[in-house]
C-alpha positions in Angstrom: 24.7 84.4 -24.2 21.0 83.1 -24.3 22.1 79.6 -22.9 24.1 81.4 -20.1 21.2 83.6 -19.2 18.8 80.6 -19.2 21.1 78.5 -17.0 21.7 81.4 -14.5 17.8 82.1 -14.5 17.1 78.3 -13.9 19.7 78.3 -11.0 18.2 81.3 -9.4 14.6 79.9 -9.7 15.8 76.6 -8.0 17.6 78.4 -5.3 14.5 80.6 -4.5 12.3 77.6 -4.4 14.6 75.7 -2.1 14.8 78.8 0.2 11.0 79.1 0.2 10.7 75.4 1.1 13.2 75.7 3.9 11.5 78.8 5.2 8.0 77.2 5.1 9.3 74.0 6.9 11.1 76.1 9.6 8.0 78.2 10.2 5.9 75.1 10.4 8.3 73.5 13.0 8.7 76.7 14.9 4.9 76.9 15.3 4.6 73.3 16.5 7.5 73.8 19.0 5.9 77.0 20.3 2.5 75.3 20.7 4.2 72.3 22.5 6.1 74.7 24.8 2.9 76.7 25.6 1.1 73.5 26.6 3.9 72.6 29.0 4.0 76.1 30.5 0.2 76.0 30.9 0.5 72.6 32.6 3.2 73.9 35.0 1.2 77.1 35.9 -1.9 75.0 36.6 0.0 72.6 38.8 1.9 75.4 40.7 -1.3 77.0 41.8 -2.9 73.9 43.3 -3.4 74.3 47.1 -1.8 70.9 47.6 1.4 72.0 45.9 1.6 75.2 47.8 1.1 73.3 51.1 4.7 71.7 50.7 3.3 68.5 52.3 4.4 65.4 50.6 1.1 63.5 51.4 -0.9 66.3 49.7 1.4 66.9 46.8 2.0 63.3 45.6 -1.5 62.5 44.4 -1.7 65.8 42.5 1.7 65.3 40.9 0.8 61.7 39.9 -2.1 63.0 37.7 0.1 65.3 35.5 1.8 62.5 33.4 -1.7 60.8 33.0 -3.2 64.0 31.6 -0.4 65.6 29.6 1.1 63.6 26.9 4.9 63.7 26.9 5.4 64.9 30.5 7.1 62.0 32.2 7.9 63.7 35.6 6.3 66.3 37.7 8.0 67.1 41.0 8.6 69.7 43.7 11.9 70.7 45.1 12.9 72.3 48.3 15.3 75.3 48.6 18.2 72.9 48.9 17.4 71.2 45.5 16.1 67.9 47.0 12.7 66.5 45.9 9.8 67.1 48.3 7.5 64.8 46.2 7.5 63.1 42.8 4.9 61.8 40.3 6.8 58.6 40.1 7.9 56.1 42.8 11.6 56.8 42.5 13.7 58.0 45.3 14.3 61.8 45.9 17.1 63.2 43.9 19.2 66.3 44.2 18.5 68.8 41.5 20.5 71.7 42.9 22.9 71.7 39.9 20.0 72.2 37.3 19.7 75.6 35.7 15.8 75.4 35.9 16.0 75.1 39.7 18.5 77.8 40.1 16.2 80.1 37.9 13.2 79.3 40.1 15.2 80.0 43.3 16.3 83.3 41.8 12.6 84.2 41.4 12.2 83.7 37.6 8.5 83.1 36.8 9.3 80.3 34.3 12.9 78.9 33.9 13.8 76.3 31.2 16.5 73.9 30.7 16.9 71.4 27.7 19.0 68.5 29.0 19.5 64.7 29.2 17.0 63.8 32.0 18.2 62.2 35.1 15.1 60.1 35.1 14.4 59.5 31.5 18.1 59.4 30.2 16.7 61.1 27.0 16.6 64.6 25.6 14.1 66.4 27.7 12.9 69.9 28.7 12.5 70.7 32.3 10.7 73.9 33.4 10.2 75.3 36.8 8.4 78.0 38.7 8.9 79.1 42.3 6.6 78.0 45.2 6.1 81.1 47.3 4.4 81.9 50.6 4.1 85.5 51.6 6.5 86.5 48.8 9.2 84.1 50.1 10.4 81.4 47.9 9.9 78.0 49.6 10.8 75.7 46.7 10.0 75.0 43.1 7.4 73.1 41.0 8.9 71.4 38.0 7.7 69.3 35.1 10.0 67.4 32.6 8.8 66.5 29.1 10.3 64.1 26.6 11.4 65.8 23.4 10.1 62.8 21.5 7.2 64.7 20.0 9.7 67.4 18.6 12.1 64.8 17.4 9.3 62.9 15.5 8.4 66.2 13.7 12.0 66.9 12.8 12.4 63.3 11.5 9.2 63.6 9.4 10.4 66.9 7.8 11.3 66.3 4.2 14.0 68.6 3.0 15.0 66.5 -0.1 17.6 63.7 -0.1 20.4 65.6 1.8 18.5 68.2 3.9 18.8 67.9 7.6 16.7 69.7 10.1 18.0 70.3 13.7 16.4 72.0 16.7 18.9 73.6 19.0 18.5 75.4 22.3 19.5 78.9 23.0 23.2 77.8 23.6 23.4 75.8 20.3 23.0 72.4 21.8 21.2 69.9 19.7 17.7 68.8 21.3 16.2 67.3 18.1 17.9 65.9 15.0 17.0 63.6 12.1 19.9 61.4 13.3 18.9 60.0 16.8 22.6 59.4 17.6 23.2 63.1 17.8 20.7 63.5 20.7 21.6 60.4 22.6 24.3 59.9 25.3 24.8 61.7 28.7 24.9 65.3 27.4 23.5 67.4 24.6 25.9 67.9 21.7 27.1 71.5 21.1 26.5 72.5 17.5 27.0 76.2 18.0 30.1 76.3 15.9 28.3 74.9 12.8 26.4 77.1 10.4 
């Protein structure tokens, strides 16, 4: 009886310790992701209120957009989009693209203050987060201001997390698609992998 009790007690202590470690690691990662997201939203709001962006003029927007990737680590693209989903101006020298199929663009056109979409970037071809906000004149939506950030910083934090020899940490979006994983193959390819059926 004594051996059985000691064994059960040891198992319970090990389980509780493991749960505490997992909870602490999850809280730490959640805090880092929240801080990273807040930085991106702040950058977008700052950009959106620039008179050059509100002008809807390519010549005025482009120099302002070009400064964003220089000053904000991880942001690889800042761009504006007209109401049809076509780029007005971009921070890079690539040709205009059509973003009308993107949820972040649709959210901005619907008047959402901030709309998000984790995805495989059309420009970066890597897991990214794009966020958008409407460009308005006299309360009429004229387009959207958008920034896209690489998820490399989040992926690095996930890969550095130590959950023992067999533990795996994954960051998923609100639909259960993997945006960061300890195995980079899970977050490579043309689309994000749906892990919503895994528990």
